[in-house]
MMTF fields as JSON, N, C-alpha, C and O atoms, coordinates in Angstrom:
{
  "mmtfVersion": "1.0.0",
  "mmtfProducer": "UNKNOWN",
  "numBonds": 339,
  "numAtoms": 340,
  "numGroups": 85,
  "numChains": 1,
  "numModels": 1,
  "chainsPerModel": [1],
  "groupsPerChain": [85],
  "chainIdList": ["A"],
  "bondAtomList": [4, 2, 8, 6, 12, 10, 16, 14, 20, 18, 24, 22, 28, 26, 32, 30, 36, 34, 40, 38, 44, 42, 48, 46, 52, 50, 56, 54, 60, 58, 64, 62, 68, 66, 72, 70, 76, 74, 80, 78, 84, 82, 88, 86, 92, 90, 96, 94, 100, 98, 104, 102, 108, 106, 112, 110, 116, 114, 120, 118, 124, 122, 128, 126, 132, 130, 136, 134, 140, 138, 144, 142, 148, 146, 152, 150, 156, 154, 160, 158, 164, 162, 168, 166, 172, 170, 176, 174, 180, 178, 184, 182, 188, 186, 192, 190, 196, 194, 200, 198, 204, 202, 208, 206, 212, 210, 216, 214, 220, 218, 224, 222, 228, 226, 232, 230, 236, 234, 240, 238, 244, 242, 248, 246, 252, 250, 256, 254, 260, 258, 264, 262, 268, 266, 272, 270, 276, 274, 280, 278, 284, 282, 288, 286, 292, 290, 296, 294, 300, 298, 304, 302, 308, 306, 312, 310, 316, 314, 320, 318, 324, 322, 328, 326, 332, 330, 336, 334],
  "bondOrderList": [1, 1, 1, 1, 1, 1, 1, 1, 1, 1, 1, 1, 1, 1, 1, 1, 1, 1, 1, 1, 1, 1, 1, 1, 1, 1, 1, 1, 1, 1, 1, 1, 1, 1, 1, 1, 1, 1, 1, 1, 1, 1, 1, 1, 1, 1, 1, 1, 1, 1, 1, 1, 1, 1, 1, 1, 1, 1, 1, 1, 1, 1, 1, 1, 1, 1, 1, 1, 1, 1, 1, 1, 1, 1, 1, 1, 1, 1, 1, 1, 1, 1, 1, 1],
  "groupList": [{"groupName": "UNK", "atomNameList": ["N", "CA", "C", "O"], "elementList": ["N", "C", "C", "O"], "formalChargeList": [0, 0, 0, 0], "bondAtomList": [1, 0, 2, 1, 3, 2], "bondOrderList": [1, 1, 2], "singleLetterCode": "X", "chemCompType": "L-PEPTIDE LINKING"}],
  "groupTypeList": [0, 0, 0, 0, 0, 0, 0, 0, 0, 0, 0, 0, 0, 0, 0, 0, 0, 0, 0, 0, 0, 0, 0, 0, 0, 0, 0, 0, 0, 0, 0, 0, 0, 0, 0, 0, 0, 0, 0, 0, 0, 0, 0, 0, 0, 0, 0, 0, 0, 0, 0, 0, 0, 0, 0, 0, 0, 0, 0, 0, 0, 0, 0, 0, 0, 0, 0, 0, 0, 0, 0, 0, 0, 0, 0, 0, 0, 0, 0, 0, 0, 0, 0, 0, 0],
  "groupIdList": [1, 2, 3, 4, 5, 6, 7, 8, 9, 10, 11, 12, 13, 14, 15, 16, 17, 18, 19, 20, 21, 22, 23, 24, 25, 26, 27, 28, 29, 30, 31, 32, 33, 34, 35, 36, 37, 38, 39, 40, 41, 42, 43, 44, 45, 46, 47, 48, 49, 50, 51, 52, 53, 54, 55, 56, 57, 58, 59, 60, 61, 62, 63, 64, 65, 66, 67, 68, 69, 70, 71, 72, 73, 74, 75, 76, 77, 78, 79, 80, 81, 82, 83, 84, 85],
  "secStructList": [7, 7, 2, 2, 2, 2, 2, 2, 2, 2, 2, 2, 2, 2, 2, 2, 2, 6, 6, 1, 1, 1, 5, 7, 6, 6, 3, 3, 3, 3, 3, 3, 6, 6, 3, 3, 3, 3, 3, 3, 3, 3, 3, 7, 7, 6, 6, 7, 6, 6, 6, 7, 7, 2, 2, 2, 2, 2, 2, 2, 2, 2, 2, 2, 2, 2, 6, 1, 6, 6, 7, 7, 3, 3, 3, 3, 3, 3, 3, 3, 3, 3, 7, 7, 7],
  "xCoordList": [-7.559, -7.285, -8.586, -9.631, -8.495, -9.685, -9.83, -8.914, -10.991, -11.237, -10.302, -9.874, -9.985, -9.076, -7.68, -7.028, -7.218, -5.9, -5.896, -4.946, -6.956, -7.059, -7.082, -6.456, -7.793, -7.87, -6.489, -6.11, -5.746, -4.403, -3.446, -2.609, -3.568, -2.724, -3.036, -2.121, -4.315, -4.71, -4.178, -3.726, -4.23, -3.726, -2.209, -1.683, -1.509, -0.051, 0.323, 1.308, -0.462, -0.22, -0.417, 0.385, -1.471, -1.764, -0.618, -0.213, -0.103, 1.016, 2.268, 2.979, 2.539, 3.716, 3.593, 4.579, 2.381, 2.171, 2.282, 2.566, 2.066, 2.123, 3.519, 3.68, 4.524, 5.901, 6.221, 7.291, 5.316, 5.572, 5.229, 4.564, 5.695, 5.467, 4.085, 3.688, 3.355, 2.064, 0.959, 1.022, -0.053, -1.269, -2.202, -2.788, -2.335, -3.153, -4.4, -4.957, -4.836, -5.983, -7.283, -8.208, -7.368, -8.579, -8.343, -9.025, -7.381, -7.055, -7.599, -7.309, -8.382, -8.927, -8.044, -7.584, -7.811, -7.01, -7.913, -8.407, -8.127, -8.952, -8.081, -7.197, -8.322, -7.56, -8.524, -9.344, -8.411, -9.216, -8.281, -7.729, -8.111, -7.268, -5.811, -5.114, -5.343, -3.954, -3.733, -2.628, -4.771, -4.676, -5.159, -6.298, -4.298, -4.598, -5.089, -4.499, -6.172, -6.746, -6.739, -7.302, -6.098, -6.041, -7.041, -7.063, -7.873, -8.9, -8.974, -8.835, -9.195, -9.4, -8.482, -8.043, -8.194, -7.391, -6.042, -5.924, -5.022, -3.669, -3.221, -3.344, -2.699, -2.283, -0.841, -0.289, -0.248, 1.045, 0.796, -0.269, 1.75, 1.543, 1.481, 2.02, 0.83, 0.734, 2.126, 3.016, 2.291, 3.566, 4.629, 5.781, 4.268, 5.249, 5.045, 5.365, 4.521, 4.209, 5.455, 6.439, 5.39, 6.469, 7.692, 8.616, 7.729, 8.925, 8.782, 9.762, 7.583, 7.358, 6.515, 5.549, 6.892, 6.122, 5.17, 5.602, 3.889, 2.895, 2.925, 2.833, 3.053, 3.064, 4.246, 4.075, 5.439, 6.633, 6.529, 6.852, 6.08, 5.925, 4.875, 5.017, 3.819, 2.782, 3.314, 2.951, 4.171, 4.794, 5.65, 5.649, 6.377, 7.162, 6.249, 6.582, 5.107, 4.139, 3.645, 3.496, 3.389, 2.929, 4.009, 3.697, 5.274, 6.377, 6.404, 6.612, 6.193, 6.16, 5.025, 5.212, 3.846, 2.689, 2.975, 2.648, 3.579, 3.88, 4.885, 4.929, 5.695, 6.703, 6.144, 6.837, 4.909, 4.287, 4.018, 3.557, 4.31, 4.133, 2.67, 1.764, 2.456, 1.118, 0.481, -0.525, 1.052, 0.491, 0.932, 2.124, -0.044, 0.252, 0.418, 1.282, -0.41, -0.314, -1.051, -1.848, -0.765, -1.376, -1.952, -1.249, -3.24, -3.914, -4.264, -4.659, -4.114, -4.447, -5.07, -4.53, -6.213, -6.874, -7.721, -7.864, -8.274, -9.212, -8.596, -9.067, -7.529, -6.807, -6.891, -6.717, -7.155, -7.116, -5.888, -5.792, -4.943, -3.725, -3.866, -4.178, -3.638, -3.776, -2.404, -1.869, -1.847, -0.541, -0.728, -1.775, 0.28, 0.246, 0.546, 1.279, -0.011, 0.217, 0.993, 1.278],
  "yCoordList": [-7.171, -7.703, -8.104, -7.483, -9.136, -9.591, -8.838, -8.153, -8.986, -8.347, -8.896, -8.165, -10.185, -10.789, -10.193, -9.944, -9.962, -9.342, -7.918, -7.507, -7.169, -5.803, -5.793, -4.941, -6.728, -6.821, -7.132, -6.575, -8.016, -8.372, -7.184, -6.97, -6.413, -5.226, -4.196, -3.619, -3.961, -2.997, -3.422, -2.583, -4.709, -5.215, -5.05, -4.689, -5.312, -5.14, -3.671, -3.355, -2.779, -1.338, -0.928, -0.171, -1.419, -1.098, -1.579, -0.875, -2.77, -3.309, -2.462, -2.193, -2.044, -1.215, 0.147, 0.685, 0.702, 2.019, 1.973, 2.996, 0.824, 0.704, 0.991, 1.238, 0.961, 1.213, 2.7, 3.056, 3.576, 5.012, 5.524, 4.845, 6.724, 7.316, 7.954, 8.351, 8.06, 8.749, 7.904, 6.675, 8.588, 7.924, 7.785, 8.767, 6.57, 6.325, 5.519, 4.832, 5.603, 4.805, 5.191, 4.381, 6.418, 6.86, 6.994, 7.766, 6.244, 6.285, 5.033, 3.915, 5.216, 4.097, 3.846, 4.784, 2.575, 2.175, 1.394, 0.322, 1.93, 1.272, 0.932, 1.707, -0.206, -0.595, -1.115, -1.995, -0.554, -0.996, -1.111, -0.114, -2.311, -2.524, -2.162, -1.808, -2.244, -1.911, -0.444, -0.051, 0.364, 1.788, 1.972, 1.638, 2.499, 2.659, 4.076, 5.045, 4.185, 5.477, 5.568, 4.712, 6.611, 6.841, 7.927, 8.984, 7.672, 8.634, 8.651, 7.614, 9.839, 9.93, 10.927, 11.9, 10.665, 11.576, 10.963, 9.764, 11.822, 11.433, 12.413, 13.626, 11.883, 12.736, 12.458, 11.393, 13.456, 13.228, 12.332, 12.411, 11.489, 10.628, 11.444, 12.549, 10.903, 11.599, 11.848, 11.002, 13.025, 13.362, 13.827, 14.017, 14.014, 14.429, 15.876, 16.242, 16.696, 18.089, 18.825, 18.964, 19.288, 20.073, 19.298, 19.888, 17.99, 17.225, 16.483, 15.951, 16.444, 15.684, 16.513, 17.163, 16.479, 17.162, 16.146, 15.224, 16.318, 15.372, 15.359, 14.296, 16.526, 16.619, 15.843, 15.087, 16.029, 15.344, 13.836, 13.051, 13.435, 12.01, 11.363, 10.205, 12.115, 11.562, 11.373, 10.406, 12.287, 12.116, 10.85, 10.108, 10.599, 9.365, 8.14, 7.107, 8.259, 7.168, 6.813, 5.636, 7.83, 7.563, 6.854, 5.999, 7.2, 6.511, 5.041, 4.157, 4.791, 3.411, 2.634, 1.489, 3.249, 2.585, 2.268, 1.179, 3.204, 2.973, 1.847, 1.24, 1.562, 0.508, -0.889, -1.886, -0.965, -2.266, -2.993, -2.395, -4.269, -5.083, -5.075, -5.331, -4.778, -4.772, -3.399, -3.226, -2.41, -1.057, -0.34, -0.251, 0.168, 0.916, 2.401, 3.059, 2.928, 4.336, 4.524, 3.683, 5.643, 5.957, 7.361, 8.318, 7.482, 8.784, 9.103, 8.226, 10.372, 10.793, 12.175, 13.135, 12.273, 13.564, 13.978, 15.168, 13.011, 13.317, 12.982, 12.104, 13.713, 13.495, 14.749, 15.863, 14.565, 15.659, 15.418, 14.401, 16.372, 16.248, 17.084, 18.274, 16.46, 17.141, 17.188, 16.163, 18.392, 18.598, 18.619, 19.04, 18.169, 18.232, 19.654, 20.379, 20.05, 21.406, 21.364, 22.41],
  "zCoordList": [-13.273, -11.95, -11.268, -11.463, -10.481, -9.761, -8.437, -7.984, -7.844, -6.544, -5.478, -4.584, -5.571, -4.592, -4.698, -3.684, -5.936, -6.128, -5.584, -4.918, -5.868, -5.357, -3.831, -3.202, -3.249, -1.788, -1.2, -0.169, -1.856, -1.386, -1.503, -0.625, -2.584, -2.765, -1.683, -1.095, -1.418, -0.386, 0.982, 1.761, 1.269, 2.544, 2.632, 3.685, 1.531, 1.509, 1.692, 2.359, 1.102, 1.257, 2.706, 3.254, 3.325, 4.723, 5.62, 6.546, 5.344, 6.124, 5.952, 6.921, 4.721, 4.453, 5.132, 5.637, 5.143, 5.748, 7.266, 7.89, 7.867, 9.327, 9.863, 11.058, 9.006, 9.433, 9.556, 10.05, 9.117, 9.208, 10.603, 11.385, 10.894, 12.216, 12.337, 13.433, 11.245, 11.259, 11.883, 11.884, 12.414, 12.898, 11.695, 11.241, 11.187, 9.991, 10.336, 9.479, 11.587, 12.035, 11.332, 11.263, 10.807, 10.104, 8.602, 7.928, 8.085, 6.662, 5.98, 6.407, 4.93, 4.158, 2.948, 2.297, 2.651, 1.501, 0.559, 0.909, -0.634, -1.644, -2.846, -3.209, -3.457, -4.64, -5.7, -5.437, -6.901, -8.038, -9.237, -9.702, -9.724, -10.892, -10.677, -11.628, -9.446, -9.143, -8.813, -8.438, -8.948, -8.613, -7.177, -6.852, -6.33, -4.908, -4.651, -5.127, -3.896, -3.528, -2.005, -1.321, -1.48, -0.042, 0.316, -0.314, 1.327, 1.746, 3.262, 3.911, 3.827, 5.267, 5.932, 5.32, 7.217, 8.032, 8.363, 8.614, 8.357, 8.743, 9.816, 9.65, 10.92, 12.038, 12.428, 12.151, 13.082, 13.727, 14.937, 15.549, 15.287, 16.452, 17.74, 17.81, 18.743, 20.034, 20.599, 20.506, 21.186, 21.81, 20.838, 21.229, 19.579, 18.573, 18.152, 17.021, 19.039, 18.706, 18.216, 18.941, 16.982, 16.407, 15.963, 15.404, 16.192, 15.834, 14.511, 13.99, 13.971, 12.74, 11.772, 12.172, 10.502, 9.468, 8.841, 8.149, 9.086, 8.569, 7.047, 6.433, 6.439, 4.978, 4.383, 3.426, 4.946, 4.441, 4.661, 3.77, 5.845, 6.134, 5.231, 4.839, 4.903, 4.031, 2.614, 1.944, 2.149, 0.829, 0.823, -0.159, 1.908, 2.027, 2.036, 1.454, 2.693, 2.747, 1.343, 1.015, 0.515, -0.861, -1.672, -2.501, -1.44, -2.124, -1.706, -2.536, -0.423, 0.083, -0.571, -0.981, -0.672, -1.284, -2.749, -3.221, -3.469, -4.892, -5.094, -6.164, -4.072, -4.203, -3.917, -4.122, -3.449, -3.161, -4.48, -5.453, -4.491, -5.702, -6.153, -5.36, -7.434, -8.008, -8.089, -8.778, -7.393, -7.406, -8.68, -8.975, -9.428, -10.651, -10.358, -10.936, -9.459, -9.064, -7.745, -7.331, -7.102, -5.813, -5.871, -6.197, -5.553, -5.505, -4.065, -3.296, -3.713, -2.349, -2.41, -1.859, -3.085, -3.281, -2.083, -1.802, -1.385, -0.294, 1.067, 1.79, 1.385, 2.633, 3.492, 2.997, 4.765, 5.733, 6.605, 7.292, 6.57, 7.37, 8.629, 8.565, 9.768, 11.05, 11.718, 12.142, 11.804, 12.443, 13.956, 14.448, 14.692, 16.156, 16.607, 15.935, 17.728, 18.25, 19.532, 20.115]
}
């Protein structure tokens, strides 16, 4: 895959993830050869204290990323999850 294809896949993943309820403003999306790597912080949205499970929503987010055309796999080893209090 070319760098342009990887860039397009990363952008498509970012667009797909924007539909989730999580705050992903500090989440980086990297794509190399169709393999997507998620790095950074994921938070519950403001005002959602106790109403949303960040861990469960993030698992759903990874399923969404894997369904994006061109994605071979999704890794999320370096993620910091911040629950609302």
